[in-house]
Structure formats: structure tokens, C-alpha cells
C-alpha positions, 0 to 999 in steps of 0.5 A, a space after each residue: 851726363 849729370 849722373 856722370 858729373 855728380 860721380 866725378 865730383 863725389 870721387 874728387 871729393 872723397 864722398 860716397 855717391 850713394 850717400 848723395 840724394 840727388 833728387 832731394 837737392 834738385 827738388 829743393 833747388 826747384 822749390 826755391 828757385 820757383 817760390 824765392 828766386 832763381 839765384 837763391 837755388 844754389 845758395 840754398 843747396 850750399 847751406 843745406 850742405 853746411 847744415 848736413 856737415 854740421 850733423 843735421 839730417 838732410 831730409 829733414 833740413 830740406 823739408 824745413 827749407 821747402 816749407 819756408 820757400 812755399 810760404 815765402 812772400 816777398 818783403 
């Protein structure tokens, strides 16, 4: 069902399905949810999308965010 949803949304938004790294986004969301806060997961995925839209490489941006999340301590 998730793959069908992803394909449908990509089509609707004019995105190429093969350019969307589903596992990268889901792994990033998991890392943020477990190390920071669950509500931070969708927000962080959105921020990743903004960064990629501005030209950042998705893998590099996700790696930076994951590193931040893994070292996060509640302030």
C-alpha cells in the first residue's frame, strides 16, 4: 500500500518515482523519532525536502541530520 501511495503522490506532484529514495526518508524519520521526538520526524522530512529543493544532495543532507539526531540530548 505504501508503494502505491508513493507512486500516486509522485504522479500528482509531477515527480519521477525513481528519484524518490523512500528508504532514505523513512530511515531519517526513524532516527529523528527515536533520538529527538516523534513529532520531529515529519518536520525533519519536510526540512530535508526543502534542502534538496535548494540543491543539497539528499544522502549528504540526511547523513548530517542523522548525525545531529544521534547526538541529540534534550536541552
